[in-house]
PyMOL Python script that loads the backbone (N, CA, C, O; Angstrom):
from pymol import cmd

cmd.read_pdbstr("""\
ATOM      1  N   MET A   1       0.851  -1.177   0.000  1.00  0.00           N
ATOM      2  CA  MET A   1       0.000   0.000   0.000  1.00  0.00           C
ATOM      3  C   MET A   1       0.895   1.238   0.000  1.00  0.00           C
ATOM      4  O   MET A   1       1.862   1.310   0.758  1.00  0.00           O
ATOM      5  N   THR A   2       0.570   2.209  -0.850  1.00  0.00           N
ATOM      6  CA  THR A   2       1.332   3.447  -0.931  1.00  0.00           C
ATOM      7  C   THR A   2       0.444   4.625  -0.553  1.00  0.00           C
ATOM      8  O   THR A   2      -0.696   4.738  -1.003  1.00  0.00           O
ATOM      9  N   THR A   3       0.993   5.499   0.284  1.00  0.00           N
ATOM     10  CA  THR A   3       0.334   6.727   0.714  1.00  0.00           C
ATOM     11  C   THR A   3       1.193   7.890   0.248  1.00  0.00           C
ATOM     12  O   THR A   3       2.419   7.825   0.337  1.00  0.00           O
ATOM     13  N   ILE A   4       0.571   8.954  -0.247  1.00  0.00           N
ATOM     14  CA  ILE A   4       1.306  10.151  -0.647  1.00  0.00           C
ATOM     15  C   ILE A   4       1.180  11.178   0.472  1.00  0.00           C
ATOM     16  O   ILE A   4       0.085  11.446   0.965  1.00  0.00           O
ATOM     17  N   TYR A   5       2.328  11.754   0.867  1.00  0.00           N
ATOM     18  CA  TYR A   5       2.350  12.744   1.941  1.00  0.00           C
ATOM     19  C   TYR A   5       3.434  13.771   1.649  1.00  0.00           C
ATOM     20  O   TYR A   5       4.616  13.431   1.599  1.00  0.00           O
ATOM     21  N   ASP A   6       3.043  15.008   1.459  1.00  0.00           N
ATOM     22  CA  ASP A   6       3.961  16.141   1.354  1.00  0.00           C
ATOM     23  C   ASP A   6       5.086  15.908   0.341  1.00  0.00           C
ATOM     24  O   ASP A   6       6.244  16.218   0.619  1.00  0.00           O
ATOM     25  N   GLY A   7       4.748  15.367  -0.825  1.00  0.00           N
ATOM     26  CA  GLY A   7       5.735  15.148  -1.870  1.00  0.00           C
ATOM     27  C   GLY A   7       6.515  13.857  -1.756  1.00  0.00           C
ATOM     28  O   GLY A   7       7.477  13.649  -2.494  1.00  0.00           O
ATOM     29  N   PHE A   8       6.120  12.992  -0.850  1.00  0.00           N
ATOM     30  CA  PHE A   8       6.781  11.711  -0.660  1.00  0.00           C
ATOM     31  C   PHE A   8       5.768  10.576  -0.809  1.00  0.00           C
ATOM     32  O   PHE A   8       4.597  10.725  -0.459  1.00  0.00           O
ATOM     33  N   ASP A   9       6.229   9.457  -1.327  1.00  0.00           N
ATOM     34  CA  ASP A   9       5.443   8.227  -1.339  1.00  0.00           C
ATOM     35  C   ASP A   9       5.861   7.418  -0.117  1.00  0.00           C
ATOM     36  O   ASP A   9       7.052   7.227   0.130  1.00  0.00           O
ATOM     37  N   ILE A  10       4.896   6.951   0.630  1.00  0.00           N
ATOM     38  CA  ILE A  10       5.161   6.082   1.782  1.00  0.00           C
ATOM     39  C   ILE A  10       4.593   4.717   1.446  1.00  0.00           C
ATOM     40  O   ILE A  10       3.387   4.560   1.254  1.00  0.00           O
ATOM     41  N   GLU A  11       5.463   3.748   1.378  1.00  0.00           N
ATOM     42  CA  GLU A  11       5.044   2.375   1.106  1.00  0.00           C
ATOM     43  C   GLU A  11       5.094   1.596   2.412  1.00  0.00           C
ATOM     44  O   GLU A  11       6.162   1.434   3.001  1.00  0.00           O
ATOM     45  N   SER A  12       3.955   1.118   2.859  1.00  0.00           N
ATOM     46  CA  SER A  12       3.939   0.285   4.071  1.00  0.00           C
ATOM     47  C   SER A  12       3.943  -1.172   3.644  1.00  0.00           C
ATOM     48  O   SER A  12       3.340  -1.544   2.637  1.00  0.00           O
ATOM     49  N   PHE A  13       4.633  -1.988   4.425  1.00  0.00           N
ATOM     50  CA  PHE A  13       4.702  -3.413   4.102  1.00  0.00           C
ATOM     51  C   PHE A  13       4.898  -4.213   5.381  1.00  0.00           C
ATOM     52  O   PHE A  13       5.441  -3.724   6.372  1.00  0.00           O
ATOM     53  N   GLU A  14       4.443  -5.449   5.328  1.00  0.00           N
ATOM     54  CA  GLU A  14       4.554  -6.335   6.481  1.00  0.00           C
ATOM     55  C   GLU A  14       5.765  -7.242   6.276  1.00  0.00           C
ATOM     56  O   GLU A  14       5.847  -7.966   5.284  1.00  0.00           O
ATOM     57  N   ALA A  15       6.695  -7.197   7.212  1.00  0.00           N
ATOM     58  CA  ALA A  15       7.905  -8.014   7.159  1.00  0.00           C
ATOM     59  C   ALA A  15       7.849  -8.992   8.319  1.00  0.00           C
ATOM     60  O   ALA A  15       8.546  -8.828   9.320  1.00  0.00           O
ATOM     61  N   GLY A  16       7.032  -9.983   8.178  1.00  0.00           N
ATOM     62  CA  GLY A  16       6.751 -10.919   9.263  1.00  0.00           C
ATOM     63  C   GLY A  16       5.363 -10.626   9.798  1.00  0.00           C
ATOM     64  O   GLY A  16       4.859  -9.514   9.644  1.00  0.00           O
ATOM     65  N   LYS A  17       4.760 -11.586  10.409  1.00  0.00           N
ATOM     66  CA  LYS A  17       3.385 -11.427  10.884  1.00  0.00           C
ATOM     67  C   LYS A  17       3.290 -10.329  11.940  1.00  0.00           C
ATOM     68  O   LYS A  17       3.882 -10.428  13.015  1.00  0.00           O
ATOM     69  N   GLY A  18       2.533  -9.278  11.612  1.00  0.00           N
ATOM     70  CA  GLY A  18       2.316  -8.183  12.544  1.00  0.00           C
ATOM     71  C   GLY A  18       3.496  -7.256  12.729  1.00  0.00           C
ATOM     72  O   GLY A  18       3.552  -6.516  13.710  1.00  0.00           O
ATOM     73  N   LEU A  19       4.448  -7.283  11.796  1.00  0.00           N
ATOM     74  CA  LEU A  19       5.642  -6.437  11.886  1.00  0.00           C
ATOM     75  C   LEU A  19       5.655  -5.487  10.690  1.00  0.00           C
ATOM     76  O   LEU A  19       6.208  -5.805   9.637  1.00  0.00           O
ATOM     77  N   TRP A  20       5.045  -4.329  10.865  1.00  0.00           N
ATOM     78  CA  TRP A  20       4.874  -3.373   9.775  1.00  0.00           C
ATOM     79  C   TRP A  20       6.011  -2.366   9.726  1.00  0.00           C
ATOM     80  O   TRP A  20       6.475  -1.873  10.754  1.00  0.00           O
ATOM     81  N   HIS A  21       6.446  -2.073   8.516  1.00  0.00           N
ATOM     82  CA  HIS A  21       7.525  -1.129   8.251  1.00  0.00           C
ATOM     83  C   HIS A  21       7.054  -0.139   7.195  1.00  0.00           C
ATOM     84  O   HIS A  21       6.000  -0.322   6.585  1.00  0.00           O
ATOM     85  N   ALA A  22       7.841   0.912   6.984  1.00  0.00           N
ATOM     86  CA  ALA A  22       7.526   1.885   5.945  1.00  0.00           C
ATOM     87  C   ALA A  22       8.791   2.251   5.181  1.00  0.00           C
ATOM     88  O   ALA A  22       9.886   2.312   5.740  1.00  0.00           O
ATOM     89  N   ARG A  23       8.607   2.492   3.897  1.00  0.00           N
ATOM     90  CA  ARG A  23       9.683   2.937   3.020  1.00  0.00           C
ATOM     91  C   ARG A  23       9.267   4.300   2.469  1.00  0.00           C
ATOM     92  O   ARG A  23       8.143   4.472   1.997  1.00  0.00           O
ATOM     93  N   ILE A  24      10.178   5.258   2.533  1.00  0.00           N
ATOM     94  CA  ILE A  24       9.913   6.615   2.056  1.00  0.00           C
ATOM     95  C   ILE A  24      10.705   6.846   0.773  1.00  0.00           C
ATOM     96  O   ILE A  24      11.883   6.503   0.675  1.00  0.00           O
ATOM     97  N   ARG A  25      10.028   7.433  -0.199  1.00  0.00           N
ATOM     98  CA  ARG A  25      10.665   7.790  -1.469  1.00  0.00           C
ATOM     99  C   ARG A  25      10.045   9.099  -1.946  1.00  0.00           C
ATOM    100  O   ARG A  25       8.840   9.301  -1.793  1.00  0.00           O
ATOM    101  N   ARG A  26      10.842   9.982  -2.517  1.00  0.00           N
ATOM    102  CA  ARG A  26      10.274  11.210  -3.075  1.00  0.00           C
ATOM    103  C   ARG A  26       9.333  10.837  -4.210  1.00  0.00           C
ATOM    104  O   ARG A  26       9.617   9.928  -4.990  1.00  0.00           O
ATOM    105  N   ALA A  27       8.220  11.538  -4.298  1.00  0.00           N
ATOM    106  CA  ALA A  27       7.227  11.250  -5.324  1.00  0.00           C
ATOM    107  C   ALA A  27       7.802  11.451  -6.727  1.00  0.00           C
ATOM    108  O   ALA A  27       7.374  10.782  -7.668  1.00  0.00           O
ATOM    109  N   ASP A  28       8.770  12.368  -6.878  1.00  0.00           N
ATOM    110  CA  ASP A  28       9.385  12.607  -8.190  1.00  0.00           C
ATOM    111  C   ASP A  28      10.588  11.690  -8.432  1.00  0.00           C
ATOM    112  O   ASP A  28      11.278  11.832  -9.442  1.00  0.00           O
ATOM    113  N   PHE A  29      10.842  10.760  -7.522  1.00  0.00           N
ATOM    114  CA  PHE A  29      11.914   9.765  -7.598  1.00  0.00           C
ATOM    115  C   PHE A  29      13.321  10.349  -7.490  1.00  0.00           C
ATOM    116  O   PHE A  29      14.296   9.630  -7.709  1.00  0.00           O
ATOM    117  N   SER A  30      13.452  11.646  -7.154  1.00  0.00           N
ATOM    118  CA  SER A  30      14.784  12.181  -6.914  1.00  0.00           C
ATOM    119  C   SER A  30      15.269  11.641  -5.569  1.00  0.00           C
ATOM    120  O   SER A  30      14.453  11.365  -4.689  1.00  0.00           O
ATOM    121  N   PRO A  31      16.573  11.487  -5.396  1.00  0.00           N
ATOM    122  CA  PRO A  31      17.072  10.898  -4.152  1.00  0.00           C
ATOM    123  C   PRO A  31      16.890  11.822  -2.946  1.00  0.00           C
ATOM    124  O   PRO A  31      16.803  13.042  -3.081  1.00  0.00           O
ATOM    125  N   VAL A  32      16.837  11.215  -1.790  1.00  0.00           N
ATOM    126  CA  VAL A  32      16.800  11.934  -0.520  1.00  0.00           C
ATOM    127  C   VAL A  32      18.249  12.044  -0.051  1.00  0.00           C
ATOM    128  O   VAL A  32      18.964  11.043  -0.002  1.00  0.00           O
ATOM    129  N   ALA A  33      18.681  13.252   0.292  1.00  0.00           N
ATOM    130  CA  ALA A  33      20.058  13.466   0.747  1.00  0.00           C
ATOM    131  C   ALA A  33      20.061  13.649   2.258  1.00  0.00           C
ATOM    132  O   ALA A  33      19.344  14.492   2.798  1.00  0.00           O
ATOM    133  N   ILE A  34      20.872  12.852   2.926  1.00  0.00           N
ATOM    134  CA  ILE A  34      21.058  12.977   4.365  1.00  0.00           C
ATOM    135  C   ILE A  34      22.554  13.053   4.616  1.00  0.00           C
ATOM    136  O   ILE A  34      23.297  12.120   4.313  1.00  0.00           O
ATOM    137  N   ASP A  35      22.983  14.176   5.174  1.00  0.00           N
ATOM    138  CA  ASP A  35      24.403  14.417   5.438  1.00  0.00           C
ATOM    139  C   ASP A  35      25.251  14.174   4.190  1.00  0.00           C
ATOM    140  O   ASP A  35      26.344  13.613   4.273  1.00  0.00           O
ATOM    141  N   GLY A  36      24.734  14.603   3.028  1.00  0.00           N
ATOM    142  CA  GLY A  36      25.475  14.494   1.783  1.00  0.00           C
ATOM    143  C   GLY A  36      25.413  13.140   1.105  1.00  0.00           C
ATOM    144  O   GLY A  36      25.967  12.973   0.018  1.00  0.00           O
ATOM    145  N   VAL A  37      24.757  12.176   1.715  1.00  0.00           N
ATOM    146  CA  VAL A  37      24.635  10.845   1.127  1.00  0.00           C
ATOM    147  C   VAL A  37      23.261  10.737   0.475  1.00  0.00           C
ATOM    148  O   VAL A  37      22.245  11.059   1.091  1.00  0.00           O
ATOM    149  N   LEU A  38      23.239  10.280  -0.783  1.00  0.00           N
ATOM    150  CA  LEU A  38      21.990  10.170  -1.523  1.00  0.00           C
ATOM    151  C   LEU A  38      21.389   8.775  -1.379  1.00  0.00           C
ATOM    152  O   LEU A  38      22.083   7.767  -1.509  1.00  0.00           O
ATOM    153  N   PHE A  39      20.092   8.739  -1.109  1.00  0.00           N
ATOM    154  CA  PHE A  39      19.361   7.494  -0.969  1.00  0.00           C
ATOM    155  C   PHE A  39      18.165   7.513  -1.919  1.00  0.00           C
ATOM    156  O   PHE A  39      17.408   8.484  -1.913  1.00  0.00           O
ATOM    157  N   PRO A  40      17.967   6.471  -2.739  1.00  0.00           N
ATOM    158  CA  PRO A  40      16.791   6.440  -3.602  1.00  0.00           C
ATOM    159  C   PRO A  40      15.508   6.244  -2.798  1.00  0.00           C
ATOM    160  O   PRO A  40      14.442   6.721  -3.186  1.00  0.00           O
ATOM    161  N   ALA A  41      15.622   5.542  -1.687  1.00  0.00           N
ATOM    162  CA  ALA A  41      14.490   5.301  -0.780  1.00  0.00           C
ATOM    163  C   ALA A  41      15.063   4.983   0.589  1.00  0.00           C
ATOM    164  O   ALA A  41      16.224   4.594   0.714  1.00  0.00           O
ATOM    165  N   MET A  42      14.238   5.153   1.616  1.00  0.00           N
ATOM    166  CA  MET A  42      14.691   4.870   2.973  1.00  0.00           C
ATOM    167  C   MET A  42      13.624   4.086   3.720  1.00  0.00           C
ATOM    168  O   MET A  42      12.434   4.382   3.616  1.00  0.00           O
ATOM    169  N   GLU A  43      14.053   3.100   4.462  1.00  0.00           N
ATOM    170  CA  GLU A  43      13.153   2.409   5.362  1.00  0.00           C
ATOM    171  C   GLU A  43      13.326   3.048   6.732  1.00  0.00           C
ATOM    172  O   GLU A  43      14.446   3.260   7.197  1.00  0.00           O
ATOM    173  N   VAL A  44      12.209   3.350   7.364  1.00  0.00           N
ATOM    174  CA  VAL A  44      12.272   4.091   8.622  1.00  0.00           C
ATOM    175  C   VAL A  44      11.513   3.382   9.724  1.00  0.00           C
ATOM    176  O   VAL A  44      10.634   2.556   9.477  1.00  0.00           O
ATOM    177  N   GLY A  45      11.877   3.726  10.940  1.00  0.00           N
ATOM    178  CA  GLY A  45      11.117   3.301  12.101  1.00  0.00           C
ATOM    179  C   GLY A  45      11.407   1.893  12.553  1.00  0.00           C
ATOM    180  O   GLY A  45      12.462   1.319  12.282  1.00  0.00           O
ATOM    181  N   PHE A  46      10.444   1.371  13.239  1.00  0.00           N
ATOM    182  CA  PHE A  46      10.546   0.074  13.882  1.00  0.00           C
ATOM    183  C   PHE A  46       9.523  -0.868  13.282  1.00  0.00           C
ATOM    184  O   PHE A  46       8.823  -0.505  12.338  1.00  0.00           O
ATOM    185  N   ALA A  47       9.431  -2.042  13.805  1.00  0.00           N
ATOM    186  CA  ALA A  47       8.402  -2.986  13.407  1.00  0.00           C
ATOM    187  C   ALA A  47       7.129  -2.627  14.177  1.00  0.00           C
ATOM    188  O   ALA A  47       6.963  -2.994  15.340  1.00  0.00           O
ATOM    189  N   TRP A  48       6.253  -1.914  13.512  1.00  0.00           N
ATOM    190  CA  TRP A  48       5.019  -1.447  14.136  1.00  0.00           C
ATOM    191  C   TRP A  48       3.952  -2.537  14.091  1.00  0.00           C
ATOM    192  O   TRP A  48       4.005  -3.408  13.223  1.00  0.00           O
ATOM    193  N   PRO A  49       2.987  -2.508  15.007  1.00  0.00           N
ATOM    194  CA  PRO A  49       1.971  -3.561  15.068  1.00  0.00           C
ATOM    195  C   PRO A  49       0.929  -3.482  13.955  1.00  0.00           C
ATOM    196  O   PRO A  49       0.205  -4.448  13.714  1.00  0.00           O
ATOM    197  N   ASP A  50       0.847  -2.328  13.270  1.00  0.00           N
ATOM    198  CA  ASP A  50      -0.131  -2.217  12.178  1.00  0.00           C
ATOM    199  C   ASP A  50       0.338  -1.202  11.147  1.00  0.00           C
ATOM    200  O   ASP A  50       1.247  -0.411  11.396  1.00  0.00           O
ATOM    201  N   ARG A  51      -0.300  -1.243   9.991  1.00  0.00           N
ATOM    202  CA  ARG A  51       0.037  -0.380   8.860  1.00  0.00           C
ATOM    203  C   ARG A  51      -0.070   1.101   9.222  1.00  0.00           C
ATOM    204  O   ARG A  51       0.804   1.890   8.863  1.00  0.00           O
ATOM    205  N   ASP A  52      -1.126   1.482   9.924  1.00  0.00           N
ATOM    206  CA  ASP A  52      -1.340   2.891  10.265  1.00  0.00           C
ATOM    207  C   ASP A  52      -0.214   3.448  11.128  1.00  0.00           C
ATOM    208  O   ASP A  52       0.198   4.593  10.943  1.00  0.00           O
ATOM    209  N   ALA A  53       0.282   2.661  12.057  1.00  0.00           N
ATOM    210  CA  ALA A  53       1.373   3.112  12.916  1.00  0.00           C
ATOM    211  C   ALA A  53       2.657   3.300  12.106  1.00  0.00           C
ATOM    212  O   ALA A  53       3.406   4.247  12.344  1.00  0.00           O
ATOM    213  N   ALA A  54       2.911   2.408  11.158  1.00  0.00           N
ATOM    214  CA  ALA A  54       4.101   2.534  10.311  1.00  0.00           C
ATOM    215  C   ALA A  54       4.011   3.792   9.458  1.00  0.00           C
ATOM    216  O   ALA A  54       5.004   4.501   9.299  1.00  0.00           O
ATOM    217  N   ILE A  55       2.843   4.076   8.911  1.00  0.00           N
ATOM    218  CA  ILE A  55       2.653   5.269   8.088  1.00  0.00           C
ATOM    219  C   ILE A  55       2.790   6.529   8.937  1.00  0.00           C
ATOM    220  O   ILE A  55       3.420   7.494   8.505  1.00  0.00           O
ATOM    221  N   ALA A  56       2.217   6.534  10.123  1.00  0.00           N
ATOM    222  CA  ALA A  56       2.322   7.697  11.014  1.00  0.00           C
ATOM    223  C   ALA A  56       3.784   7.971  11.363  1.00  0.00           C
ATOM    224  O   ALA A  56       4.200   9.129  11.406  1.00  0.00           O
ATOM    225  N   ASP A  57       4.562   6.926  11.611  1.00  0.00           N
ATOM    226  CA  ASP A  57       5.976   7.102  11.919  1.00  0.00           C
ATOM    227  C   ASP A  57       6.717   7.676  10.712  1.00  0.00           C
ATOM    228  O   ASP A  57       7.565   8.555  10.869  1.00  0.00           O
ATOM    229  N   ALA A  58       6.408   7.194   9.523  1.00  0.00           N
ATOM    230  CA  ALA A  58       7.045   7.720   8.312  1.00  0.00           C
ATOM    231  C   ALA A  58       6.719   9.198   8.135  1.00  0.00           C
ATOM    232  O   ALA A  58       7.593   9.979   7.758  1.00  0.00           O
ATOM    233  N   LYS A  59       5.485   9.592   8.399  1.00  0.00           N
ATOM    234  CA  LYS A  59       5.102  11.006   8.289  1.00  0.00           C
ATOM    235  C   LYS A  59       5.896  11.858   9.274  1.00  0.00           C
ATOM    236  O   LYS A  59       6.282  12.980   8.949  1.00  0.00           O
ATOM    237  N   THR A  60       6.139  11.341  10.460  1.00  0.00           N
ATOM    238  CA  THR A  60       6.949  12.053  11.454  1.00  0.00           C
ATOM    239  C   THR A  60       8.362  12.277  10.924  1.00  0.00           C
ATOM    240  O   THR A  60       8.926  13.358  11.094  1.00  0.00           O
ATOM    241  N   HIS A  61       8.936  11.257  10.280  1.00  0.00           N
ATOM    242  CA  HIS A  61      10.274  11.399   9.697  1.00  0.00           C
ATOM    243  C   HIS A  61      10.277  12.437   8.584  1.00  0.00           C
ATOM    244  O   HIS A  61      11.203  13.243   8.493  1.00  0.00           O
ATOM    245  N   ILE A  62       9.257  12.425   7.740  1.00  0.00           N
ATOM    246  CA  ILE A  62       9.170  13.410   6.657  1.00  0.00           C
ATOM    247  C   ILE A  62       9.078  14.817   7.237  1.00  0.00           C
ATOM    248  O   ILE A  62       9.748  15.731   6.755  1.00  0.00           O
ATOM    249  N   ASP A  63       8.263  14.997   8.259  1.00  0.00           N
ATOM    250  CA  ASP A  63       8.145  16.311   8.901  1.00  0.00           C
ATOM    251  C   ASP A  63       9.485  16.756   9.477  1.00  0.00           C
ATOM    252  O   ASP A  63       9.834  17.933   9.391  1.00  0.00           O
ATOM    253  N   ARG A  64      10.229  15.838  10.054  1.00  0.00           N
ATOM    254  CA  ARG A  64      11.551  16.146  10.604  1.00  0.00           C
ATOM    255  C   ARG A  64      12.513  16.547   9.490  1.00  0.00           C
ATOM    256  O   ARG A  64      13.299  17.480   9.658  1.00  0.00           O
ATOM    257  N   PHE A  65      12.457  15.849   8.350  1.00  0.00           N
ATOM    258  CA  PHE A  65      13.285  16.235   7.200  1.00  0.00           C
ATOM    259  C   PHE A  65      12.965  17.665   6.795  1.00  0.00           C
ATOM    260  O   PHE A  65      13.869  18.469   6.569  1.00  0.00           O
ATOM    261  N   ARG A  66      11.691  17.977   6.703  1.00  0.00           N
ATOM    262  CA  ARG A  66      11.261  19.312   6.268  1.00  0.00           C
ATOM    263  C   ARG A  66      11.774  20.394   7.221  1.00  0.00           C
ATOM    264  O   ARG A  66      12.310  21.409   6.777  1.00  0.00           O
ATOM    265  N   ARG A  67      11.611  20.180   8.521  1.00  0.00           N
ATOM    266  CA  ARG A  67      12.086  21.172   9.495  1.00  0.00           C
ATOM    267  C   ARG A  67      13.586  21.366   9.375  1.00  0.00           C
ATOM    268  O   ARG A  67      14.078  22.493   9.430  1.00  0.00           O
ATOM    269  N   ARG A  68      14.307  20.276   9.211  1.00  0.00           N
ATOM    270  CA  ARG A  68      15.766  20.343   9.129  1.00  0.00           C
ATOM    271  C   ARG A  68      16.202  21.119   7.895  1.00  0.00           C
ATOM    272  O   ARG A  68      17.094  21.963   7.983  1.00  0.00           O
ATOM    273  N   PHE A  69      15.593  20.849   6.755  1.00  0.00           N
ATOM    274  CA  PHE A  69      16.014  21.493   5.523  1.00  0.00           C
ATOM    275  C   PHE A  69      15.426  22.875   5.344  1.00  0.00           C
ATOM    276  O   PHE A  69      15.948  23.667   4.559  1.00  0.00           O
ATOM    277  N   ASP A  70      14.359  23.184   6.049  1.00  0.00           N
ATOM    278  CA  ASP A  70      13.782  24.531   5.997  1.00  0.00           C
ATOM    279  C   ASP A  70      14.413  25.445   7.030  1.00  0.00           C
ATOM    280  O   ASP A  70      14.092  26.633   7.081  1.00  0.00           O
ATOM    281  N   GLY A  71      15.324  24.900   7.873  1.00  0.00           N
ATOM    282  CA  GLY A  71      16.025  25.709   8.854  1.00  0.00           C
ATOM    283  C   GLY A  71      15.273  25.937  10.147  1.00  0.00           C
ATOM    284  O   GLY A  71      15.644  26.819  10.922  1.00  0.00           O
ATOM    285  N   ASP A  72      14.222  25.163  10.404  1.00  0.00           N
ATOM    286  CA  ASP A  72      13.433  25.350  11.618  1.00  0.00           C
ATOM    287  C   ASP A  72      13.924  24.489  12.770  1.00  0.00           C
ATOM    288  O   ASP A  72      13.500  24.695  13.907  1.00  0.00           O
ATOM    289  N   ASP A  73      14.794  23.542  12.514  1.00  0.00           N
ATOM    290  CA  ASP A  73      15.267  22.615  13.531  1.00  0.00           C
ATOM    291  C   ASP A  73      16.576  23.149  14.102  1.00  0.00           C
ATOM    292  O   ASP A  73      17.602  23.120  13.423  1.00  0.00           O
ATOM    293  N   GLU A  74      16.553  23.628  15.322  1.00  0.00           N
ATOM    294  CA  GLU A  74      17.772  24.192  15.920  1.00  0.00           C
ATOM    295  C   GLU A  74      18.139  23.472  17.181  1.00  0.00           C
ATOM    296  O   GLU A  74      19.137  23.811  17.818  1.00  0.00           O
TER     297      GLU A  74
END
""", "prot")
cmd.dss("prot")
cmd.show_as("cartoon", "prot")
cmd.util.cbc("prot")
cmd.orient("prot")
């Protein structure tokens, strides 16, 4: 299942019974840069008990990326 959020695609997937994860990718497929390293996609968070929790965690990471790159994170 893919969710679109703030210019990113969030793909949630189950990696084992009841172990949900999320993968973040820019909707335009450009790489995500973290500390100068380019990533085509990133898996984030922990093994969440359901899809919604994995997606919510991914959204939190996206929001953190935005604050960091917009200069709001001090």
